[in-house]
C-alpha positions as CSV (number, residue, x, y, z in Angstrom):
1,M,5.6,-33.2,1.9
2,L,5.2,-30.2,0.8
3,S,7.9,-27.2,2.6
4,L,6.1,-24.4,3.6
5,E,7.2,-20.8,4.1
6,L,5.7,-18.0,6.3
7,L,7.8,-15.1,4.6
8,A,8.1,-11.4,6.6
9,P,8.8,-7.9,5.6
10,A,11.5,-6.8,7.1
11,K,11.8,-2.8,6.9
12,D,16.0,-2.8,8.5
13,L,17.8,-5.8,10.3
14,E,15.8,-5.1,13.6
15,C,12.5,-5.9,12.0
16,G,14.3,-8.9,9.9
17,Q,15.8,-10.5,13.5
18,A,12.7,-9.7,15.3
19,A,10.5,-11.8,12.4
20,I,12.9,-14.6,12.1
21,D,12.7,-14.9,16.4
22,C,8.5,-14.8,16.2
23,G,8.7,-17.6,13.2
24,A,9.0,-16.7,10.3
25,D,11.2,-18.6,7.6
26,A,11.9,-16.1,5.5
27,V,12.0,-12.5,5.3
28,Y,12.4,-9.7,2.3
29,V,14.2,-6.6,2.8
30,G,14.7,-4.1,0.9
31,A,18.7,-3.7,-1.2
32,P,20.6,-0.6,-0.8
33,R,19.2,0.5,-4.1
34,F,15.9,-0.5,-6.5
35,G,13.6,-1.6,-4.4
36,A,9.8,-0.9,-4.9
37,R,9.4,0.5,-1.5
38,E,12.3,3.6,-2.1
39,A,12.3,4.1,1.5
40,A,12.8,0.9,3.0
41,G,16.4,0.4,1.5
42,N,18.9,-1.4,3.2
43,S,23.1,-1.5,3.7
44,I,25.0,-4.9,2.5
45,A,26.6,-4.8,5.8
46,D,22.9,-4.8,7.4
47,I,21.6,-7.6,4.6
48,E,24.6,-9.6,5.2
49,K,24.2,-9.6,9.0
50,L,20.5,-10.5,8.2
51,A,21.3,-13.7,6.3
52,G,23.1,-14.8,8.8
53,Y,20.7,-14.6,12.2
54,A,18.2,-16.2,9.6
55,H,20.6,-19.2,8.0
56,R,21.3,-20.2,12.1
57,M,17.5,-21.3,11.5
58,W,18.0,-22.5,8.1
59,A,15.3,-19.2,7.2
60,R,16.2,-17.4,4.2
61,V,16.5,-14.2,3.0
62,Y,15.4,-12.7,-0.4
63,A,16.3,-9.1,-1.5
64,A,14.1,-6.6,-3.4
65,V,15.8,-5.1,-6.9
66,N,12.3,-4.7,-8.2
67,I,11.9,-1.8,-9.4
68,L,12.4,-0.9,-13.5
69,L,15.4,0.5,-14.5
70,R,17.0,2.6,-16.7
71,D,19.5,2.0,-19.0
72,D,22.4,3.8,-17.2
73,E,21.5,2.1,-13.8
74,L,21.7,-1.9,-15.2
75,A,25.6,-1.8,-14.2
76,E,25.3,-0.5,-10.9
77,A,22.5,-3.1,-10.9
78,E,23.7,-5.9,-12.2
79,H,26.4,-4.9,-9.4
80,L,24.7,-4.3,-6.8
81,C,23.2,-8.3,-7.2
82,Q,26.7,-9.9,-7.2
83,Q,27.0,-7.9,-3.7
84,L,23.9,-9.5,-2.5
85,H,24.8,-13.0,-3.6
86,Q,28.2,-12.3,-1.2
87,A,26.1,-11.1,1.2
88,G,24.7,-14.5,1.3
89,V,21.1,-13.1,0.6
90,D,19.0,-16.9,-1.0
91,G,17.0,-15.0,-4.0
92,L,16.5,-11.9,-5.7
93,I,13.0,-10.4,-6.2
94,I,12.9,-8.8,-9.6
95,Q,10.6,-6.6,-12.1
96,D,12.9,-5.7,-15.0
97,V,13.3,-8.5,-17.7
98,G,16.4,-6.2,-18.7
99,L,18.1,-7.8,-15.7
100,L,17.9,-11.2,-17.1
101,E,20.4,-10.1,-19.9
102,C,22.7,-9.0,-17.7
103,N,24.8,-11.3,-16.1
104,L,23.3,-12.3,-12.2
105,P,24.7,-15.0,-9.8
106,P,23.4,-18.0,-9.6
107,L,20.2,-17.0,-6.9
108,P,17.0,-18.3,-7.7
109,L,14.7,-15.1,-9.2
110,I,11.4,-14.6,-7.7
111,A,9.0,-12.3,-10.0
112,S,7.4,-9.7,-8.6
113,T,4.3,-8.7,-8.5
114,Q,4.9,-5.8,-10.5
115,M,5.2,-8.5,-13.1
116,H,1.2,-8.8,-13.4
117,N,1.5,-13.0,-12.8
118,H,-2.0,-13.3,-13.3
119,S,-2.2,-15.9,-15.7
120,A,-1.3,-19.3,-16.2
121,E,0.0,-18.5,-19.6
122,R,2.4,-15.2,-18.4
123,V,3.4,-17.6,-15.0
124,A,4.5,-20.5,-17.4
125,F,6.3,-17.9,-19.5
126,W,8.2,-17.0,-16.8
127,E,9.2,-20.5,-15.4
128,K,10.4,-21.3,-19.3
129,V,13.2,-18.6,-18.6
130,G,14.4,-18.9,-15.1
131,F,11.9,-17.8,-12.9
132,S,11.6,-20.0,-9.6
133,R,8.9,-18.2,-8.2
134,A,6.8,-16.3,-9.0
135,I,4.6,-13.9,-6.5
136,L,1.0,-14.2,-7.5
137,A,-1.4,-10.8,-7.8
138,R,-3.4,-10.3,-5.5
139,E,-6.7,-9.9,-6.9
140,L,-6.7,-13.1,-8.1
141,D,-9.1,-16.3,-6.8
142,L,-8.8,-20.0,-5.7
143,D,-9.8,-21.1,-8.9
144,Q,-7.4,-18.7,-10.5
145,I,-4.9,-19.7,-8.5
146,R,-5.3,-23.8,-9.5
147,A,-5.1,-23.3,-12.9
148,I,-2.1,-21.7,-12.2
149,R,-0.6,-24.2,-10.4
150,T,-2.2,-27.1,-13.0
151,A,-0.2,-25.8,-15.8
152,T,3.5,-24.7,-13.7
153,S,5.5,-26.5,-11.5
154,I,7.3,-22.6,-10.1
155,E,6.9,-21.6,-6.4
156,L,3.7,-20.1,-6.2
157,E,4.0,-16.8,-3.1
158,A,1.0,-15.2,-2.3
159,F,0.5,-12.1,0.1
160,I,-1.8,-13.2,3.1
161,H,-1.7,-10.1,5.3
162,G,-1.5,-6.1,4.7
163,A,-2.0,-3.6,2.8
164,L,-3.3,-3.9,-0.7
165,C,-3.0,-2.3,-4.0
166,V,-6.1,-1.3,-6.0
167,S,-5.0,-2.0,-8.9
168,M,-4.1,-5.3,-10.8
169,S,-0.9,-5.6,-10.0
170,G,2.0,-4.0,-11.8
171,Q,-0.4,-2.0,-14.1
172,C,-0.9,1.3,-12.2
173,S,0.6,4.5,-13.7
174,L,-1.8,6.9,-11.9
175,S,0.8,8.2,-9.4
176,Y,3.1,9.1,-12.0
177,A,0.7,10.3,-14.5
178,L,-0.7,12.8,-11.6
179,G,2.9,13.9,-10.5
180,G,6.1,11.9,-11.3
181,R,6.1,9.3,-8.8
182,S,6.1,6.2,-10.3
183,G,4.9,2.9,-8.0
184,N,7.8,1.0,-10.6
185,R,9.9,2.9,-9.6
186,G,9.3,2.6,-5.9
187,Q,7.7,6.5,-5.6
188,C,4.4,5.7,-5.1
189,A,2.3,8.4,-3.9
190,Q,-0.7,6.7,-3.2
191,P,-3.2,8.6,-4.7
192,C,-5.4,5.8,-4.0
193,R,-5.6,6.8,-0.3
194,R,-6.9,10.3,-1.4
195,L,-10.6,12.1,-1.3
196,Y,-12.9,11.7,-4.4
197,C,-16.1,13.5,-5.2
198,L,-17.6,11.1,-7.8
199,Q,-19.9,12.4,-10.8
200,D,-21.9,11.5,-13.8
201,A,-21.3,12.2,-16.8
202,A,-23.3,15.7,-17.0
203,G,-21.2,16.9,-14.3
204,A,-23.5,16.2,-11.4
205,T,-21.8,14.8,-7.6
206,L,-22.8,11.2,-6.9
207,V,-20.9,10.9,-4.4
208,R,-19.1,14.2,-2.5
209,D,-15.3,13.7,-0.3
210,K,-14.4,10.0,-0.2
211,H,-11.9,7.8,-0.4
212,L,-13.1,5.9,-3.4
213,L,-10.4,3.7,-4.3
214,S,-9.0,3.4,-0.6
215,L,-8.9,-0.4,0.1
216,R,-9.2,-2.6,3.4
217,D,-6.4,-4.2,4.5
218,L,-5.8,-8.3,3.8
219,N,-6.5,-11.0,6.3
220,L,-6.5,-14.8,4.9
221,T,-6.4,-16.4,8.6
222,A,-9.2,-18.9,8.3
223,E,-7.9,-19.2,4.1
224,L,-4.7,-21.0,5.1
225,R,-5.6,-24.6,4.3
226,E,-7.8,-23.4,0.9
227,L,-4.3,-21.7,0.0
228,I,-2.4,-25.0,-0.1
229,E,-4.6,-26.3,-1.6
230,V,-4.5,-24.4,-5.1
231,G,-0.8,-25.0,-4.8
232,V,0.4,-21.9,-2.6
233,T,4.1,-23.1,-0.9
234,S,5.0,-19.6,0.7
235,F,2.6,-17.4,3.0
236,K,3.4,-13.6,2.3
237,I,2.6,-10.6,4.8
238,E,2.9,-7.1,3.3
239,G,4.3,-4.2,5.2
240,R,8.1,-3.6,4.1
241,L,7.4,-0.5,6.1
242,K,5.9,-1.6,9.1
243,N,7.4,-1.1,12.5
244,R,8.7,-4.0,14.6
245,A,6.1,-4.4,17.0
246,Y,3.6,-4.8,13.4
247,V,6.1,-7.4,12.4
248,M,6.6,-9.3,15.7
249,N,2.3,-9.5,15.9
250,V,1.4,-10.3,12.6
251,V,4.5,-13.0,12.4
252,G,3.9,-14.1,15.9
253,H,-0.1,-14.8,14.5
254,Y,0.4,-16.5,11.4
255,R,3.0,-18.8,12.7
256,R,0.3,-20.0,15.5
257,K,-2.3,-20.3,12.8
258,L,0.1,-22.2,9.9
259,D,1.6,-24.4,12.6
260,A,-1.9,-25.6,13.0
261,V,-2.0,-26.4,10.4
262,L,0.9,-28.0,9.5
263,A,0.2,-30.2,12.6
264,E,-2.9,-31.6,10.1
265,G,-0.1,-33.1,8.3
266,R,-0.3,-31.0,5.4
267,G,3.3,-30.0,4.7
268,R,6.6,-29.1,6.7
269,R,8.4,-25.9,7.6
270,A,10.8,-24.6,5.3
271,S,13.1,-23.5,7.9
272,S,14.2,-24.9,12.0
273,G,13.3,-24.1,15.0
274,T,10.1,-23.8,17.7
275,T,8.8,-20.2,18.8
276,T,7.6,-19.6,22.0
277,L,6.1,-16.0,21.9
278,G,6.3,-13.8,25.1
279,F,3.1,-12.1,24.1
280,E,-0.7,-13.0,22.9
281,P,-0.6,-12.2,18.7
282,D,-3.4,-10.0,18.1
283,P,-3.2,-8.8,14.9
284,N,-6.6,-6.2,15.8
285,K,-4.3,-4.8,17.3
286,T,-1.7,-3.3,15.3
287,F,-2.8,-0.9,11.8
288,N,-5.3,-1.8,9.4
289,R,-7.7,-0.2,7.5
290,G,-10.4,-3.2,8.4
291,Y,-9.8,-6.6,6.8
292,T,-11.1,-8.5,3.4
293,T,-10.5,-11.9,2.0
294,Y,-10.7,-9.3,-1.4
295,F,-11.6,-11.5,-4.5
296,L,-10.0,-15.1,-3.5
297,H,-13.5,-16.6,-2.8
298,G,-15.0,-14.5,-6.2
299,R,-16.6,-10.7,-6.2
300,G,-18.7,-10.3,-3.0
301,A,-16.5,-9.7,0.1
302,A,-16.4,-6.4,1.9
303,V,-13.3,-4.6,0.3
304,A,-13.6,-1.1,-0.2
305,S,-12.5,1.3,3.0
306,P,-14.2,5.1,2.0
307,D,-14.0,6.9,5.1
308,S,-10.6,6.6,5.9
309,P,-7.6,5.5,4.7
310,K,-6.2,5.3,8.1
311,H,-6.1,2.7,11.1
312,V,-9.3,3.6,12.8
313,G,-9.0,1.1,16.0
314,E,-11.4,-1.0,17.9
315,P,-14.3,0.2,19.3
316,V,-14.4,1.4,22.5
317,G,-18.5,3.0,22.7
318,R,-20.5,6.0,22.1
319,V,-19.7,9.9,24.2
320,V,-22.6,10.7,26.5
321,D,-21.0,13.8,28.0
322,V,-18.6,16.4,27.0
323,R,-16.7,18.4,30.0
324,R,-14.7,21.2,30.1
325,D,-11.2,18.3,30.1
326,C,-13.2,15.4,30.5
327,F,-15.6,12.9,28.3
328,A,-18.1,10.4,29.6
329,L,-18.7,7.1,27.4
330,E,-21.8,4.6,28.2
331,A,-19.7,2.3,30.0
332,A,-16.4,1.3,31.4
333,V,-14.2,0.3,29.0
334,P,-10.4,-1.4,29.5
335,L,-8.8,1.6,28.2
336,H,-5.7,2.9,29.6
337,S,-3.0,6.1,30.3
338,G,-0.9,6.2,26.9
339,D,-4.0,4.9,24.8
340,G,-4.4,6.0,21.5
341,I,-8.6,7.2,20.4
342,S,-10.3,8.4,17.1
343,F,-13.5,9.3,15.9
344,F,-15.0,10.8,12.8
345,G,-15.8,14.8,13.6
346,R,-18.7,16.6,12.0
347,D,-16.2,17.5,8.7
348,R,-16.6,13.2,8.6
349,E,-12.4,13.0,8.9
350,L,-10.6,11.2,11.3
351,H,-9.4,12.6,14.3
352,G,-7.2,11.3,17.2
353,T,-5.7,12.2,20.6
354,V,-4.0,10.1,23.7
355,V,-5.7,9.5,26.6
356,N,-4.2,11.0,29.7
357,Q,-6.1,9.7,32.0
358,I,-8.9,7.4,32.9
359,D,-11.5,7.8,35.8
360,G,-14.2,5.1,35.4
361,T,-16.1,5.9,32.4
362,A,-14.1,9.7,32.1
363,L,-11.6,10.0,30.1
364,F,-9.3,12.9,30.1
365,P,-8.1,13.3,26.5
366,E,-4.5,15.2,25.3
367,K,-6.7,17.3,23.4
368,L,-10.5,17.4,23.4
369,G,-11.1,19.6,20.5
370,G,-14.4,18.0,17.9
371,I,-15.4,15.7,20.4
372,E,-18.9,15.6,21.3
373,R,-22.0,13.9,23.0
374,G,-22.6,10.8,20.3
375,L,-19.5,10.2,18.6
376,R,-18.8,6.2,18.5
377,V,-14.8,6.3,19.7
378,F,-12.3,3.5,18.8
379,R,-9.1,3.0,20.2
380,N,-6.5,2.9,17.0
381,H,-3.1,2.2,19.7
382,D,-3.6,0.2,22.6
383,H,-0.2,1.4,24.8
384,A,-0.4,-1.5,27.4
385,F,-0.5,-4.0,24.2
386,V,2.1,-2.3,21.9
387,N,4.6,-2.2,25.2
388,Q,4.2,-6.3,26.2
389,V,5.2,-7.1,22.6
390,M,8.3,-4.9,21.9
391,R,9.2,-5.7,26.0
392,S,8.8,-9.6,25.4
393,R,11.5,-12.1,25.4
394,N,10.7,-14.7,21.8
395,Q,12.8,-17.7,21.9
396,R,13.0,-19.9,18.9
397,R,15.2,-23.0,19.7
398,I,15.9,-26.0,17.4
399,G,15.2,-29.5,19.1
400,V,17.9,-31.8,19.9
401,N,18.8,-35.3,21.6
402,L,21.8,-35.9,23.7
403,R,23.5,-39.1,24.6
404,L,26.0,-39.0,26.7
405,S,28.6,-42.3,26.8
406,E,32.3,-42.7,27.7
407,S,35.4,-42.1,25.2
408,A,38.8,-44.0,24.8
409,A,39.9,-40.9,27.4
410,G,36.8,-39.2,28.9
411,F,33.9,-38.3,28.0
412,R,31.4,-38.2,24.2
413,L,29.0,-36.0,24.1
414,Q,26.6,-36.3,20.9
415,A,23.5,-34.8,19.2
416,S,21.3,-35.3,16.7
417,D,19.2,-32.5,16.1
418,E,15.3,-31.8,14.0
419,D,16.7,-32.0,10.6
420,G,19.0,-34.8,11.4
421,V,22.0,-33.0,11.7
422,T,24.7,-34.4,13.7
423,A,27.7,-33.5,15.4
424,S,29.6,-34.4,18.5
425,S,32.4,-33.4,21.3
426,E,35.0,-35.4,23.0
427,I,36.6,-34.2,26.7
428,E,39.6,-35.8,28.3
429,S,38.6,-36.9,32.1
430,Q,39.2,-39.5,34.2
431,R,36.0,-41.5,35.3
432,V,35.3,-41.5,38.9
433,G,31.9,-43.3,40.0
434,A,29.9,-41.3,41.7
435,D,28.8,-42.6,45.1
436,R,24.9,-41.4,44.8
437,P,24.4,-43.1,41.3
438,A,21.1,-41.8,41.0
439,Q,21.8,-37.9,42.2
440,A,24.3,-38.4,39.4
441,R,22.0,-39.3,37.1
442,R,20.0,-36.6,37.8
443,V,23.0,-33.8,37.4
444,L,24.0,-35.2,34.4
445,E,20.9,-34.7,32.4
446,R,20.1,-31.2,34.1
447,Q,23.5,-30.1,33.5
448,L,23.8,-31.5,29.6
449,A,20.2,-29.9,29.1
450,K,21.6,-26.0,29.7
451,L,22.3,-25.0,26.9
452,G,21.9,-21.3,27.5
453,A,21.5,-18.2,25.1
454,S,21.8,-20.9,22.1
455,E,19.8,-21.8,19.5
456,F,19.2,-25.6,21.0
457,C,17.1,-26.7,23.4
458,A,18.2,-30.1,24.2
459,S,14.5,-32.5,23.5
460,R,16.1,-35.4,24.9
461,V,19.0,-36.7,27.3
462,D,20.5,-40.5,27.4
463,L,23.3,-41.1,29.4
464,D,25.0,-44.7,27.5
465,L,26.9,-45.6,30.3
466,P,28.4,-48.3,32.1
467,R,28.6,-46.7,35.1
468,M,27.1,-43.4,36.7
469,P,30.2,-41.3,36.5
470,H,30.8,-38.1,38.8
471,V,31.5,-35.4,36.1
472,P,32.9,-32.4,37.4
473,L,30.9,-29.3,36.0
474,A,33.9,-27.3,34.3
475,T,34.2,-30.8,31.9
476,L,30.5,-30.4,31.6
477,N,30.7,-27.1,30.1
478,G,33.4,-27.7,28.2
479,L,31.6,-31.0,26.5
480,R,28.7,-28.4,25.8
481,R,30.0,-25.6,24.2
482,G,32.6,-27.7,21.9
483,L,28.9,-29.8,20.7
484,V,26.9,-26.2,20.4
485,E,29.9,-24.8,18.1
486,E,30.3,-27.9,15.8
487,L,26.5,-28.3,16.0
488,R,26.7,-25.1,14.8
489,R,29.3,-26.0,11.6
490,Q,28.1,-29.0,11.0
491,R,24.5,-26.8,10.1
492,A,26.1,-24.6,8.4
493,R,28.1,-26.9,6.4
494,L,24.8,-28.5,5.6
495,R,22.1,-25.7,5.3
496,P,20.7,-26.4,1.8
497,V,21.5,-23.6,-0.1
498,R,20.0,-23.7,-4.1
499,V,21.9,-22.9,-6.6
500,V,20.5,-22.3,-10.6
501,A,22.1,-21.7,-13.7
502,H,20.0,-19.2,-15.7
503,V,18.8,-20.3,-19.2
504,H,18.6,-18.1,-22.4
505,N,16.1,-19.3,-24.5
506,H,13.2,-18.1,-27.2
507,A,10.1,-19.6,-25.3
508,P,7.8,-17.4,-26.7
509,F,5.9,-14.8,-24.3
510,P,1.9,-14.8,-24.7
511,E,1.0,-11.7,-26.1
512,R,2.8,-10.7,-29.4
513,D,2.5,-6.5,-29.1
514,L,2.7,-4.7,-25.7
515,S,1.8,-1.5,-25.0
516,F,3.4,1.1,-22.5
517,L,1.9,-1.5,-19.0
518,G,4.4,-4.1,-20.5
519,N,6.9,-2.0,-18.3
520,V,10.5,-1.7,-21.1
521,L,12.2,1.1,-19.4
522,N,15.6,0.0,-21.3
523,Q,16.9,-1.6,-24.5
524,K,18.2,-4.7,-22.7
525,A,14.3,-5.2,-21.6
526,A,13.2,-4.8,-25.1
527,S,15.6,-7.4,-26.5
528,F,15.0,-10.0,-23.6
529,Y,10.9,-9.4,-24.8
530,R,12.3,-9.2,-28.9
531,R,13.9,-12.6,-28.3
532,H,11.1,-14.0,-27.1
533,G,8.9,-12.9,-29.9
534,V,7.0,-9.8,-29.3
535,E,7.0,-7.8,-32.6
536,G,5.0,-4.2,-30.8
537,I,6.8,-2.7,-27.8
538,E,5.9,1.0,-26.6
539,P,7.5,2.4,-23.9
540,A,6.6,2.4,-20.0
541,A,5.0,5.6,-19.1
542,E,8.5,6.6,-17.0
543,S,9.4,6.7,-20.2
544,G,8.0,10.1,-20.5
545,L,4.8,9.4,-22.4
546,D,2.2,11.6,-21.9
547,M,-0.7,9.5,-20.2
548,H,-3.5,12.6,-21.3
549,G,-6.0,9.8,-22.1
550,R,-4.6,7.2,-21.1
551,K,-5.8,4.2,-18.9
552,V,-3.8,4.2,-15.7
553,M,-5.3,1.4,-13.5
554,T,-7.1,-1.3,-14.2
555,T,-8.5,-2.6,-11.2
556,R,-11.3,-5.8,-10.4
557,T,-12.6,-3.2,-7.4
558,C,-15.7,-1.6,-8.9
559,I,-17.4,1.2,-7.5
560,K,-20.7,0.8,-9.4
561,Y,-20.6,-2.6,-7.4
562,E,-19.9,-1.1,-4.5
563,M,-23.1,1.4,-4.9
564,G,-25.2,-1.5,-5.7
565,L,-25.4,0.0,-9.0
566,C,-23.7,-3.5,-10.9
567,P,-26.0,-4.4,-14.2
568,R,-24.6,-8.3,-12.8
569,E,-26.5,-7.8,-9.8
570,P,-29.5,-7.9,-8.3
571,G,-30.5,-4.9,-7.3
572,D,-33.1,-2.2,-6.1
573,P,-35.2,-2.0,-9.2
574,S,-35.9,1.8,-8.4
575,H,-32.0,2.5,-8.4
576,R,-31.4,4.0,-11.7
577,C,-27.8,3.9,-13.0
578,P,-26.7,7.8,-13.6
579,A,-26.1,8.8,-17.1
580,E,-22.1,7.5,-18.3
581,P,-19.0,8.2,-18.0
582,W,-18.5,8.7,-14.4
583,F,-15.3,10.5,-13.4
584,L,-13.6,11.3,-10.1
585,V,-12.6,14.3,-9.1
586,D,-9.5,14.6,-6.6
587,D,-9.3,18.1,-4.7
588,E,-6.8,19.7,-7.1
589,G,-10.2,19.4,-9.8
590,R,-8.2,16.7,-11.9
591,R,-10.5,14.5,-13.5
592,L,-10.2,10.3,-13.9
593,R,-12.4,8.8,-16.5
594,L,-14.2,5.5,-14.7
595,D,-14.6,2.4,-17.7
596,F,-16.5,-0.6,-16.7
597,R,-15.6,-3.3,-18.0
598,C,-18.3,-6.0,-17.4
599,E,-17.2,-9.6,-18.8
600,E,-18.5,-12.7,-17.1
601,R,-15.1,-13.8,-16.1
602,N,-13.1,-10.6,-16.4
603,C,-15.0,-7.7,-14.8
604,V,-12.6,-4.9,-14.5
605,M,-12.9,-1.2,-13.6
606,E,-10.2,0.6,-15.7
607,I,-9.6,4.1,-14.9
608,V,-8.6,6.8,-17.7
609,Y,-6.8,10.0,-16.7
610,W,-8.5,12.9,-18.7
């Protein structure tokens, strides 16, 4: 059966441990340096602790070293990869192929989504040069993923939840062009979340002050079965900057959904143990910009979030009255003190405040400014829910069958866990028959099943004894402790560890020339591509290129389509398409030209820094 992995983000050690407790099969974490989320780095010591915590459950830890590297950084990055190997990580997420020319540890290599893993030819190449897994571009549809699966045997990882990059993966230089902060260097300033005006060729304003490049968040809860059918084996939750409550809630939600699919016989878990949550997960309760399935089923799903890039929240009602220190909603709603509420004001921007007190339909907020009759109010922070999540005691336990029998000098306790790992513990003890055998049996079964705060739980207890003995509690406790320690040793010894030998070949790269979008920032990366047949190599934008007049983003999200003006879609014939080219203009007057490439199977919008 396919091994299917639920992969969670870990901003830090605490988040990573919480993700494991809530059912993640693996977590990905930022290394101390060189990660694509500069603010999410972790010390080697914390990564080692996280790996030890995860490995008890045979869960995995992947470390991200996935920015473009300068020549003077390669030696440090190579040393860092060796340190991560010593710390116990199970794989390296990388973007810069210059690392393939370095002395890397024998860890599986994971091709970051920033490597533009969008075609069967490209992913097949990564497999040939030694990658064990490819993180698929977010914008792919099911047919495209199926084609990649058909052409390769590499592991395929797909995003299933969280923030979306509007740009095709790895093909964005917008942040660098506008302000020198490169997403490929872990410093994205998120210009796609800013306000823009849309103008036509004559300078007329078509749309004023909207977040025209901001997308909803991904939610593929209902698409897990389809993703399995087309060959995805790792299901990734985005969010290495998200807090612990977010991680726990979303991981708990997908653990339940994926387990329901596995129960149909579609695969098996990639790690050990069963999770019992102390809360009821609900992804609507934590940060999201509204949800979308993006392009998984092709064009058609709502993808844009133009009104706000923030978490608007759940609708709770409309304002019917405003008084000196409170306002009233049309009906009583289940809000509580400490809840956060939001609303769109006259300026069309999202505003928020905290509820201090509630009296029926009347809400007494911390700030009343901007709240008027007729406004729709949303709850964007459910205080009670977040408290429940944070205080919950989530247990993850590995099922164990126990068997008590006599040994030469006393008693032997044996265990066989759900992964087939076995262990035993013996203790010297006199064997004295019990005066009340039935009661003694119940005591033995109950006491042996008490595996305490360990990661194990007794699925079954068998007593293989010629006669029912009276066994002192101290003897039983000693047997259990010895068994747990031995079982841990055996699980550590038998934990599946993948060791790879990195290849060095001349497999041809599917392109003969690379523009700056090939993201070549160091000489080792250039040498790699030349060895694989690339002839023309333009250096990456981050080498200092002047980006004026260059394409800085390619996206499947199309503003013309969102406005109902796509020439390939039926629309209102009275709506004439304004003269092109169109421009996005930000609040500093900078202009971005929009070029629309309306091809049958590769319809994209390109953004040029003007």
